[in-house]
C-alpha positions in Angstrom: 54.8 -7.5 88.7 52.0 -5.0 89.2 52.5 -1.5 87.9 50.8 1.4 89.7 48.7 3.7 87.6 49.6 7.3 87.9 46.9 9.4 89.5 45.1 11.6 86.9 46.2 15.3 86.6 43.6 17.1 88.9 44.1 20.8 88.3 40.7 21.8 89.6 41.9 23.6 92.7 45.2 24.8 91.6 44.1 28.4 91.4 42.9 28.3 94.9 46.0 26.6 96.3 48.2 29.2 94.6 46.2 32.0 95.9 46.5 30.5 99.5 50.3 30.3 98.9 50.5 33.9 97.9 48.6 34.9 101.0 50.8 32.8 103.2 53.9 34.3 101.7 52.6 37.8 102.1 52.1 36.9 105.8 55.6 35.7 106.0 56.9 38.9 104.5 54.9 40.9 107.0 56.0 38.8 110.0 59.7 39.2 108.8 59.4 43.0 108.5 58.1 43.0 112.2 61.1 41.2 113.4 63.5 43.5 111.5 62.8 46.1 114.3 64.9 43.8 116.7 67.5 42.6 114.2 71.1 43.9 113.9 72.6 44.8 110.6 73.5 41.4 109.3 70.1 39.9 110.3 68.3 42.8 108.7 70.2 42.4 105.5 69.3 38.6 105.5 65.7 39.4 106.2 65.6 41.9 103.4 67.2 39.5 100.9 64.8 36.7 101.9 61.8 39.0 101.5 63.0 40.0 98.1 63.2 36.3 97.1 59.6 36.0 98.5 58.4 39.0 96.3 59.9 37.2 93.3 58.1 34.0 94.3 54.8 35.9 94.6 55.2 37.3 91.1 55.8 33.8 89.8 52.8 32.4 91.6 50.6 35.2 90.4 51.8 34.4 86.9 50.9 30.7 87.4 47.5 31.7 88.8 46.8 33.5 85.6 47.8 30.4 83.5 45.8 28.1 85.7 42.7 30.3 85.5 43.1 30.5 81.7 43.4 26.7 81.5 40.3 26.3 83.7 38.4 28.6 81.4 39.5 26.5 78.3 38.5 23.2 80.1 42.0 21.9 81.0 42.7 20.3 77.7 45.6 17.9 77.8 48.7 18.8 75.9 
């Protein structure tokens, strides 16, 4: 039986990927806010709740960007 080797951990572009995810999420928030104009009370509340979760995700992604940038600066030492 042949065992597959796992791919090496390639973190070289994580910062850029995370930054793109943040920008996409911001775009989703803005698009959702535009649709709120046409939403009724229940839909509006759902959109607001989803945007709040998106904001929380953005905060987490920004924190991860900082961690990844620090790891990049240190040379991505394996732990």
